[in-house]
N, C-alpha and C positions, 0 to 999 in steps of 0.2 A: 407604530408608524404607520404614513399618508401609505394607503395601500392602495388607491388609486392612482399614485406615482411612484412609480420606484424605479432604480437603476439596476441594467445587467450586463454582465460583457457578454457579447457577441462573436462570435465566430464566423466569418462567411466568405465566399469568393466572387470572386470579380475579375475578368479575362483568364481567367485557370490559375488566378494566382489567389494564394490564401490572406486572410488577412481579420487582426481582430480589431473591438473598437465596445466603449462603453455607451450606452443604448438607455435613454430615458423610455420608461413603457408603462403603460395602462394594465387593469387588470383583464379587458377584455383580449391583452394579448395572450396573455395566459394559456398555456395548452390544457389538455383533456383531465380530468383527475377526479376524485371527491373529497381530497383532502387541502386545502389550502395552506402553506406553510407564509412564517415572517422566518427568512432566512438570517441566520446570525452569524457563520459560520462556513466554511467549507478547509479545503485543504488542497495542497499543491502535490502530486502525484509524478510518477513517469509519465503514464499515461495522458497526464494532465498536460503537461510538456511536448508530447505530440500533438494534441489534439489543438492547441491552442497557436503554436508555432506552424500546425500543418506540415509535420516533419511526416508522422506517420496517418494511416489511415482508420484513423478513429472515429472520427464525426460520418454519420450514416447519412445523414440530409443535411445541408442549409440555407438558412442559417441557422447556428445555435449556441446555445446556451451551453458551455461546456462544464467542466467539475461534477467528480464522479464519486463525489458525496457531501454530503449536507447536513448542517444540525439545526432545529430552531424549533418555535413555537406555533402549536397549529391557530389559525385563526378560524376556519371555518372547516366545517367534517361532515360530512354526507357518511359517516362508518362508524357502527354503535362503538368501536372499540378507541376513538379517538373521539377527546371532544375540544374544545376552545379552552387554552392557554396550556392544553399536555403540553412538554417540552420532549422531544420525539429527536431519531436521528436516524440517514438514510446514506447507506456507503452499497453502490453498484445497482445492478439492477437497468443496466442501462442508459442511466442519467446521464447525461454528458457527450451520450453518442446518439442516442434515437431519441432521449424527451430532455426536456432540459434538464439541466444539473444546477449545479450549487454556486454558480459565480453569480447571484442575481438575489436582489433583497428581497423577491416575491418567488412562490412556485405554487404548484398545483402537479398533484403525483397521488398514485393511486394507494392505498390506505395500508394493502396486503403488502407495501414494497418498504411500509416503516414498523423500529421499533421503539417503542418507548425510552427515555435516553436512563442506561442504566444506571441504578441508583447509588450514590459516592462517586460519580462523575459531572461536572460542568458543561455545559455546551460545549464550549471553547478546549476543556481537555477531551471531549468523545473526536474532536476534530485534527485535536493532535495526533491521539488515535487513527482514525481516519482508515481508509484502504488499507493503508501501508502497515500499521499494528496487526487489524484484523487479519490479513493474509499470513503474520509472521506469527501469531497465535493458532493458526490455521495450520501451517506447518508448523509448528510443534506438538501440537496434538496429534496431526500424522504421523510423526517420528516415535511419540508416546505408547501409538495403537502399533507400533509394530516394534515395541520391545525395547526403546530407547529409554534409559535410565543412567541416573549419574554413576558414573566409574573413573578406572583409573584412564582410559581412554576419551581425546578430545571429539570434542564436537565444533566442528567448523563453519561459518558464513562466512559465506562471499559477498560481496561489496557492500561492507559489513557497515560504512561510512553514510551509505544510504538510509532513506526512509524505515524499510522492511527491516534493511538488515541491522540497522543502529536495534529497530524493537526487540528482532529475536536475540541479538547478543545480550541486552538487559533482560531479556525473558527467561533466556538458559542460564545466566549468572545466578539468579534471582532462584530459580529451583536445585543450583545444586553442581553442575555442568561445568567442567574445563573447558571453558571457550576460547578457538580459534578463530582473529576476526583476519582476513583477507581485505586488503585495500591496497591499493597502488597511490594513495592521498598523506603520506609523511606527515602534514601537519594535522593529520584525526589520529593519532596514534595513540596520544593523551588521551583524548576523548572519548575514543573506545577500550582505552583502561580504565576510565573512570566509571563507563556502563558495565564493567565487567569480564572483560575480557583478560585471561588471562597469557594471551600470546598473539605477536602480531603476524601474518605472514602478506610477504608483497604477491602484490595481484600477479606479476611478472613470471612467479614460482609456477603456478597453474594456469597459466593461458599459453604457454611454451607448449606445442606437439610434442609429441612422443609417438616415435615407435614400437613400445613396449605396451605390449594388452594388462599389462598389471604393475601394478607400484607395489611396495611394502604396505603392508594395511598398518593405515594410521588413525583413521577417523569409524569414530563409533557413531556417528552421523552427520548429518550437515542440511543445512540451509541452503539453498542455493538461487542468486536471484537474476546471476548473471547468463547465464547459460553457454551456448556455444563450445570453445576446446575448455573452457572452464566448469562446465559439467561435467568434461567426460574425465580431465584430469581428476575431479575429484571422485567419479564412478572407480577411476582404475586403484582410486589408493582408501577404499571404502574397508573395514575391517570385514570378517566373516558376520554374516546376516545384516550386516549394514544397510541404511535405509539416508537415501538423500530428498528432500524434500525442492521438488524445482518450482519457483514461482515469479523467472522472470526473463528476459533474451536481449538485454544492455550490451552483452558481449555478443549475440549472432540468435537465430534460429534454428542453425542447423547444429544436428549428433554425431558426431562421425565415430561413432565408438565400434567397441566389437562385442559377440555376448559373452565373454571369458567373466568379466565382473560378475554378472549373472549365474552363470553356471557352475560356475566353480567354487565362488563366493555368496551365493543367494544373494546378493544384491536386493536391494527392492528401490526402484525410480517413483516417487511417490507427486505423482503430478495435483499442485493445488489452484485451483481456482475460484476464487469469491465474488466473482461480480453473481454470480447466481446459485449463492450457496442457501440450501431450505432453512428457512426461517426459526427450525429448533435449533439448527446447529450454529447457526446466528446467532442466536441468545447464548447457547451454551459458549461461546468461543468470546463474548462479550462478558458472560461470570468470570472469565477465567481469564482473561484480562486487569479488571482491577484487582483482582489479589497475585497475580504473578509478573505485573509489569510496575515496578515502581513509579509512582508517580511526581517522586522526587526527580528520578534519573529523564520520565518524560516530559517535564520544564525545563530540562538540562537539553535537552536534543529537538527543541522548538524555536521553530522562528514565527511573529505574526508578521503577517504584511497587508496592503491594503489592497482591494479589488482594483484600481488603476497600479497597482506594483505585479501584475500578474502577467503579461505579457513577457513581462525584463526575467523573473524569475523562474518562466517556461523555459526561458534561452539556456537562463545560468543551469538548472534539473539536468537538460540535456547534454551540456557539457561537462557535466560530472562538479560542477561547483556547488553546489546544494547540499549541506550537511546534515543527516537527520530529517525533520519533519519541520512541513511550512505550514499554519495557519492563514485562511486567508479571512481577514474580517469585513463583510460585504456588507457593513453598519458604516463606515466611514468612507 
């Protein structure tokens, strides 16, 4: 590509209002960093939707190129770890928030944020996984570290039709778990079953407040992408010594629970954070993704959009109108 002229999607503010636009840039506009990347693709996550629309306080300084993921090819490197032509992946580390993100055809980043493209993956596949799939894998690993094994009891995934949820359903089913997928979208039932869900639970069941501190033991474990009342409901129904990996707040950030699940059933609430995850853990999670996330199902849950379509799709993802994963092809 022409590294002297390229396009990027910027989010900026004027008169207190947030807006986004495509701008032509030159390499002199690039941020600091020791490695220049020719970006092939990025992805659209819920967090990106908040950033692009301005509905969440994600971006720390304006103007900013959003996009918390990117994959591409090294153009220039001042690091001995990478050289021109290497294919690399970057998720998290504050890109799209404090540092230019993935919605650009060219970027300059710190080499320590990069990992080599995992063997067996193409660049577009790595972004079909992206932060969402990576987070789902971290959730599964955390549950396994706390004793989760395939058995008679169900494993619950909330917000199952979203990016993290879809990946979690597919991974858990591949590993032999009996997966219950919770969603409020009737049109997604067959999709979730095709990913491996054994049963579907309407999200209203979990979102309804209860005066009971505990419910009947049901879930061996859970991946919760919703938070709020849904997470409280999951905690009430965890089986003895069960764990829930919590990684989202689409349903609210408050946790109005009691201590009873913890002191009477030994429940574990596991917080999952992916942006600042150490490199060794990142590599281990990506290695697991290659074996435990079926690539045919990854393709089934993925849509590809252009850079120009990001604002429209950002609004859609916040309204719960996006199923699975969205790859942003920045080259078109």
